[in-house]
N, C-alpha and C positions, 0 to 999 in steps of 0.2 A: 697468831694464826697464819697459816700459809694459804693464800688465795688460790694456789695451784692444786690444792688437795680438796677433792669433793667427795663427800660420803653420800651415797644413795641408799636410803632406807628401803631395801628391796622387799616388797610384799610377797606373800605366797599366793595371794588371790588374783585370779585373772582380771577381775574388774579394774584393778589399778594399772595394769600393764599399758593400755593405750596412752594414758597421759604421760607416763614416764618415757615411753618410746617416742612420742611426739616431741617431748622436750629434748631427749637424747639426740634426735636427728637434727634438731634446729640449733642446738647449742654450739658455740664456737669453742672447740676443744684444744686450741693451740696451747701447747706446753702444760696441759692439765693432766693430772692423774686421778682416776676415779676409783673409789673403794665401794664395791657393792657389798652391803652388809645386811644380813637377815638375823634378827635376834629372836630366838625361840623362847617362848615363855616356859620357864622351868618350874613346874609345880612341886611343892613339897607338902608333906603332911606330918602331923605330930602323932606319934604312937607311944606305947609304953617303953619303947627302946630309944626314944628321942625323935629328933627331926630326921625324916627320911625322904629321899627323892623318889619320885614316881617311876622314872625311867632307870633301867639298869645301865651300866657303862656300855654294854654291847648295843642295847637299843638306842642309846644316845648317839653312839658313833655311827650306827646305821642311819639314823635320822639326819645326822650332820652331813653324811656323804650324799644322801638323796637330795637334801636341800641345797647343798653346794652344786650338785649337778644341775638342778632346776634353775638356780639363779644364774649360773654360767650360761646355760642354754638361752634363757630369756635375755640376758645382758647382750649376748652376741647379736640379737635381733634389734637392740635398742641404740647401739652406738656404732660409729665407724670402726672398721676392722683395725685400723692403726691405733685407736684408743683402746679397743678391747685387748689387744696384745700386751698393753702395759697395765691393764686393770688388775686390781687386787680383789680377792673374794674372801669373805669371812662369814662363818656361821657361828654365832655366839649363843650360849644358853644363859638365861638370867631370869630371876624372879620378876623383875620389872624391866621389860624390853626398852621402853623409852628412856629410862634412867641410864641403862647400860649403853644405849646408842650414843647418848650425849657424852657419856664418859669416854667412849671409844673415840669420838670426834676430838675431844680434848687431848687424849693420849697421842693421837697422830698429828695434832695441830692443824686440823682441817679448817679450811676457809669458808666452807659452806656445807650444809646438810640439805639434801633434797628428799622430800617426803610427799607421798601421794595421799589424798584424802577421798572419802566416798562422795558420790554425787547425791547429796541430800536435797530433797525438794521442799518447797514451802518455807515455813518459819525455821525448821531445823537446818535448812540450807545456809542460813546466815552464820552458822557455827561450824567450826572444823571438827574433825574427829578428836576423841580424847587423846589418842596417840600423838597426833599433830600438835594439839594444844600443849601437851606435856613436853614435846621436843622444843617447841618455841620457848617455853618458860625455862628450860634447863640448858639450852644450847650455848656453848661457848663461842659460837660463830653465827653467821647469817644462816637463815633457814628459808628455803624456797618451797612453798607448799603448792603442789600441782593438783588442780581439780579437774575431773573429767569434763569433756565438752558437754 
């Protein structure tokens, strides 16, 4: 694993952005390359014609481009400009997003995955989200879980 490669599991929900942004501005980025990745859950269904995907190729490409624009815009607010210029951006479709993200990290030999989790209160707050839990169990590298303040 390459400690200079960091995969940020980029959420689509605004509630996660402050914790990632706070981390992004405090992290020491010397010689690091960041990969902002959003994995879209790709649903399929079984019909009399077999397994079919819910989105058409055109809908999927449209969603990919909108999501890519979104994560690039958010990432530009989260990290220094010098790091942003070298950053990589990916939108991936998969039936199991956590499994696919862990596989992606392994493919690029990442040294760390950064994932944000919800701010749960009370007893539920002792546990991470199921996405974060799954990433921790599957990750080929270190995982940094960011909780909101």
